C-alpha positions in Angstrom: 16.8 168.3 -37.9 17.2 169.2 -34.2 15.5 166.9 -31.8 13.3 169.7 -30.4 12.0 170.8 -33.9 8.2 170.9 -34.1 5.9 171.3 -37.1 2.8 172.8 -35.6 2.0 170.7 -32.5 3.8 167.6 -33.9 7.3 166.9 -32.4 8.9 166.2 -35.7 12.5 166.2 -34.5 11.7 163.5 -31.9 9.7 161.5 -34.4 12.7 161.5 -36.9 15.0 160.4 -34.1 12.6 157.5 -33.3 12.6 156.5 -37.0 16.4 156.4 -37.0 16.5 154.2 -33.9 13.8 151.8 -35.3 15.8 151.5 -38.6 19.1 150.8 -36.8 17.3 148.2 -34.6 15.9 146.4 -37.7 12.4 147.3 -36.6 11.4 149.3 -39.7 10.0 147.6 -42.8 11.8 148.2 -46.1 8.7 149.9 -47.5 8.8 152.5 -44.7 12.5 153.0 -45.1 12.1 153.6 -48.8 9.3 156.1 -48.2 11.5 158.0 -45.8 14.4 157.9 -48.3 12.1 159.4 -51.0 11.6 162.3 -48.6 15.3 162.8 -48.3 15.8 161.0 -44.9 19.4 161.3 -43.6 19.9 158.1 -41.6 23.2 159.2 -40.1 23.8 162.9 -39.6 27.3 161.9 -38.4 28.1 160.2 -41.7 26.9 163.2 -43.6 29.0 165.5 -41.5 32.0 163.2 -42.0 31.5 163.2 -45.8 31.2 167.0 -45.9 34.4 167.3 -43.9 36.2 164.9 -46.3 35.0 167.0 -49.2 36.2 170.2 -47.6 39.6 168.6 -46.9 40.0 167.5 -50.5 39.3 171.1 -51.6 
């Protein structure tokens, strides 16, 4: 999700980036992290892109 993405008046892209930072810094409870994961949270877009590249290279 792009950093500037908004849902209505809510800056959702910024909020997601803040959640990623909080998780990396160890400032997010396990419960919150699990709730985000149930929504399909991608903690590292770079890791996802790397895996997609690896899959394409295998093909």
